[in-house]
N, C-alpha and C positions, 0 to 999 in steps of 0.2 A: 505493500498499499503505500502511495506516495503522496506526500503533503501539496494541497495548491499553491502555487507559486505567482506573487507579483508580476509586474513589468522590471523591477529591479531583481528579480532571483528571491525574495524575500517571502519566507513561509505567510500565507495569507490566514490570519487567525481568526476562527467562526467567532461571532458577535456571542457575550456573554448572555446568558440569560439576565432578565431584569432584577431578582434577588441578589445574587452574586456579585451583579455588576455595582448593586448598591451599596455593598459593603464596605464599611470605611477601609479595611487594610487592601481590599482588592483596587481599591482606590485609590490609595496610596502608592502600591504597586505600580499601576498602570500611570499613572502620575509623574513617577520617576521615571520608567519608562521615555515618556514622552519628550520629557525635558533632559534626556540622554545620562540624568544623577543617576547611575547604577554602578558605580565605581565603588570600591573600597570606602568602609566609614573613616572619619577623622581615628586617630590612634589612640587620641586621647578624650574621654569625655569628661563635657566641663561639668565640676563638682556641684555648680549650683543649680544645670539642667538636672542633675540627676537628683540632687534634692525635692526639688521641686515635683518632678517627676514620681518619686515616692509620695510625699504628703497627698499631691492629687490622688493616686493610688488607693489612698484610705489608710496611710501609716501615721501614727501621733509624732513621732521623730522615728531619723533615720543617721546614720553615719555610713563612710564608706571608706575603708583601710586595704592597704595594697598585702597583698598573700606574702609577699617578702619581708612583714615587718618581724623584729625579733621575737615579738610576742606572738606570734601566730606560728612558729617553727614546728608544733606539733598538731595542728591543724593542715600544713601544709600538703601531706600526703594525701590525707581525706578528701579536701576539695577538689587535688588534682584525680584522684579515681575517682569523682563523679562526673567530671566536665575539666577533663585535658586542656591545657592553655590558660586553665583561669587565673587572672591576675590582682584581681579585686573582689574583695566580699563587700557585702550590703548586710548591713543588721536595722531591721526596722522594728518598732516598737508600737505597738496596739494595746491602748490601756485598756482596763476592765471594769466595770462600776464596783466599787469597794463595797457598799453595802449587800451586794447579790452575793459577791463570794465570800461573805463573812457573816452571811444568814445562816443562822442553824438547819433550816429544811436544806437538805444535800440536793434536792432537787432544783432547786431556784441557785445556788453555786454552779452544781454542773451544767445546766443549760449556760452558764455566764462564760463558762470554758469555752465549752462547744462555739458558742456565736463569734467568741474572739478568737478562737483559732480559723473560724470560717472568714472573719474579717480580715484576719492576716494573711488567708492561703490565698484569696482572692486579690487582695492588695500586691502581693507577690507574683502570682500570675498576671496580674495587669503589666506590673513593671517589667516582668521577663518578657511578653509577647512587646511593650515597647520596644527594649531594648533592640529584640528581634527583628523587628520593624527595621529600626534603626542600622541594621546590618551586623550586631554584634550578639555572639554566642553569650546565652544565659541560662541559667536551669535556678531552679525554685526549689529548696527542697521540703518536705511535708512537715507541716507545724502539726505537733501533736505528738500523743504516748510515742514510746520507741515501739520497731516494726521488727526490726531486723534482729532479734531475738537468738538467731542460729546462731550469730558472733559472740554469743555473751557464753562465760566469762573473761574468753582468751583475747577478747576485741571490745571497743568499745560500742554500745547500740544507740 
């Protein structure tokens, strides 16, 4: 099967259906193609832009640190095994409602923990998507309780 080609020999892309064509990510990619801006992303992300991105995604506070920082020596191997080439870690904080956490009703406190985890995961996923849309590789690890118990006790969970 061969693709149809235009007068300059370029492949002709069939039009996208309306719903996918209206999606913000698709529109961004098509706009970059239209302007020829499909090159490599800048080598360094602007810290103020990154902070605003995280806050807009729902974080209450945020910080970023180079994976080469000496205090992170013990984290380097774990970060690189999750996403080879990692250069920076981003920490986002999401507040919990204090009185819900202090409630003697376990159901109230439990619900607060779960809702906050959802909010943190949503924020991290939004930031990851925005970074990927900008041409960076990014990963957001799961917020929540340890899942890799098969590594315990020889490794951390």
